[in-house]
C-alpha positions in Angstrom: -12.3 -4.2 15.7 -8.5 -4.2 16.1 -8.4 -7.4 14.1 -10.5 -5.9 11.3 -8.3 -2.8 11.2 -5.2 -5.0 11.1 -6.7 -6.9 8.1 -7.0 -3.6 6.2 -3.5 -2.6 7.1 -2.2 -5.9 5.7 -4.3 -5.4 2.6 -2.8 -2.0 2.2 0.7 -3.5 2.5 0.1 -6.0 -0.3 -1.6 -3.5 -2.6 1.2 -3.0 -5.1 -0.8 -3.7 -8.2 -1.3 0.0 -8.9 2.3 0.3 -9.9 3.0 -3.1 -11.4 2.3 -2.0 -14.9 4.5 1.1 -14.4 7.3 -1.1 -13.3 6.8 -3.7 -16.1 6.8 -0.9 -18.7 10.5 -0.1 -17.7 11.6 -3.7 -18.4 12.9 -4.5 -21.9 10.5 -6.8 -23.7 10.7 -8.6 -27.1 8.6 -11.4 -28.6 11.4 -13.8 -27.9 12.0 -12.5 -24.3 8.8 -10.9 -23.0 8.8 -8.9 -19.8 6.1 -11.0 -18.2 8.5 -13.7 -17.0 11.0 -11.5 -15.1 8.1 -9.4 -13.9 6.4 -12.4 -12.4 9.6 -13.6 -10.8 10.2 -10.2 -9.3 6.6 -10.0 -8.0 6.8 -13.4 -6.3 10.1 -12.6 -4.7 8.9 -9.2 -3.6 5.7 -10.5 -2.0 7.6 -13.3 -0.2 10.0 -10.7 1.3 7.1 -8.4 2.3 5.3 -11.4 3.9 8.3 -12.4 5.9 8.9 -8.9 7.1 5.3 -8.1 8.0 4.6 -11.5 9.7 7.8 -11.3 11.7 7.0 -7.8 13.0 3.3 -8.6 13.6 4.0 -11.7 15.5 6.9 -10.4 17.7 5.0 -7.1 18.3 1.9 -8.8 19.5 3.9 -11.3 21.5 5.7 -8.5 23.3 3.0 -5.9 23.7 -0.3 -7.7 23.1 -3.2 -5.6 21.8 -1.8 -2.4 23.3 0.9 -2.3 20.6 1.0 1.1 18.9 0.3 1.5 15.2 4.0 2.2 14.8 5.6 -0.6 16.8 8.7 1.5 17.3 6.6 3.8 19.5 6.0 0.9 21.8 9.7 0.3 22.3 11.5 2.1 25.1 15.0 0.7 24.7 17.7 0.4 23.4 17.8 3.8 22.0 20.4 3.0 19.3 18.2 0.2 17.9 15.1 2.5 17.7 17.2 5.2 16.0 18.6 2.6 13.5 15.1 1.2 12.8 13.7 4.7 12.2 16.5 5.5 9.8 15.8 2.3 7.9 12.1 3.2 7.7 13.2 6.6 6.3 15.3 4.9 3.6 12.5 2.5 2.8 9.9 5.3 2.4 12.4 7.4 0.4 12.4 4.8 -2.3 9.0 3.3 -2.1 7.3 6.7 -2.1 8.8 7.4 -5.5 7.5 4.2 -6.9 4.0 4.4 -5.5 3.7 8.1 -6.4 4.9 7.7 -10.0 1.4 7.3 -11.5 0.2 10.3 -9.6 3.2 12.3 -10.7 2.3 11.3 -14.3 -1.3 12.4 -13.9 -0.4 15.7 -12.3 2.2 16.6 -14.9 -0.1 15.6 -17.8 -2.8 17.8 -16.3 -0.4 20.8 -16.0 0.9 20.3 -19.5 -2.4 19.6 -21.3 -4.9 21.6 -19.4 -2.8 24.4 -17.9 -0.5 24.7 -21.0 2.7 24.6 -19.0 5.9 23.7 -20.7 7.2 20.1 -19.9 10.6 19.8 -18.5 12.8 19.3 -15.5 11.6 22.6 -13.9 8.0 21.5 -14.1 8.8 18.1 -12.7 10.8 19.5 -9.8 8.2 22.1 -8.8 5.1 19.9 -9.3 6.6 16.8 -7.5 8.1 18.9 -4.7 4.8 20.6 -4.0 3.0 17.3 -4.1 5.4 15.8 -1.6 5.2 18.8 0.7 1.4 18.7 0.6 1.3 15.0 1.5 3.8 15.6 4.3 1.7 18.4 5.7 -1.5 16.2 5.6 0.4 13.3 7.2 1.7 15.5 10.0 -1.8 16.9 10.6 -3.4 13.5 11.0 -2.3 11.4 14.0 -4.5 8.4 13.3 -2.4 6.9 10.6 -3.1 3.3 11.6 -6.8 3.8 11.3 -6.5 5.3 7.9 -4.4 2.4 6.7 -7.0 -0.1 7.7 -9.9 2.0 6.3 -8.3 2.8 2.9 -6.7 -0.6 2.7 -10.0 -2.3 2.9 -12.2 0.1 1.1 -10.1 1.0 -1.9 -7.1 -1.4 -2.2 -9.0 -4.6 -1.5 -11.2 -4.2 -4.6 -8.4 -3.1 -7.0 -5.9 -5.7 -5.7 -7.9 -8.8 -4.7 -11.2 -9.3 -6.3 -11.7 -7.0 -9.3 -8.7 -8.4 -11.2 -10.0 -11.9 -10.5 -13.5 -11.0 -11.8 -11.9 -9.5 -15.0 -9.7 -12.6 -15.4 -12.8 -14.9 -15.1 -14.7 -12.8 -17.7 -11.8 -12.6 -20.2 -10.3 -16.1 -19.9 -13.4 -18.1 -18.9 -11.6 -20.9 -17.1 -13.3 -24.2 -16.7 -15.6 -24.3 -13.7 -14.0 -25.9 -10.6 -10.6 -25.8 -12.3 -7.7 -24.7 -10.0 -7.7 -21.3 -11.6 -11.4 -20.9 -11.2 -11.3 -22.0 -7.5 -8.4 -19.7 -6.7 -10.1 -16.7 -8.3 -13.3 -17.3 -6.4 -11.4 -17.7 -3.1 -9.7 -14.4 -3.8 -13.0 -12.7 -4.7 -14.7 -13.9 -1.5 -11.8 -13.0 0.8 -11.4 -9.6 -1.0 -15.1 -8.8 -0.6 -15.0 -9.8 3.1 -11.9 -7.6 3.5 -13.6 -4.7 1.8 -16.6 -5.0 4.2 -14.9 -5.7 7.5 -11.7 -3.6 7.4 -13.2 -0.2 6.9 -15.4 -0.8 10.0 -12.4 -1.4 12.1 -10.5 1.4 10.6 -13.4 3.8 11.0 -13.7 2.9 14.7 -10.0 3.5 15.2 -10.3 6.9 13.6 -13.3 7.8 15.7 -11.5 6.8 18.9 -8.4 8.7 17.9 -10.4 11.8 16.9 -11.9 12.0 20.3 -8.5 13.1 21.7 -7.3 14.7 18.4 -4.7 17.4 18.6 -3.4 19.2 15.5 0.1 18.0 14.5 0.1 15.4 17.2 
């Protein structure tokens, strides 16, 4: 079950497709120099860096603590204090930037709703208030829920696996219709099979982790 939850967590970590179009839209694009090439290069480099970081932490964390390692590996460390403090500060800086990128589509939906449905005036004031309230709300929910690792595995498998791994491949197969048993066809079907397995197995491990954590649940723990 821990393995299944870990798969969902990894799936969550690599689920950046929801913001890829938002990022690509900010890149200048012309018929002579389309944005697809630099975007592809950026995605490849980003995923390589993410893989190196996650694999390194996963391997060393399991090597040092085994299957008793905490969801947040920093909580398993006891010393040195300065290293733990620096690592937590780096996590803070990472979240400070990545949160803005991942939340941008939600910010856009929220502000569009407030402007179109609630007839509010668009502007800096609306953005500041709406985004600040959203951030405060998510912080409150995050502080209330102590089983963050289980949620990562559950949502990573149930929601991010379809949208990141096999649904894009299915759409690509339908639209492009590659030759059967060609490299692209084989790669797509491998991604589809692995994505479906991830969607089935990971939520089970994540849900089990949530249930076990809920048995000793304490508010704001």
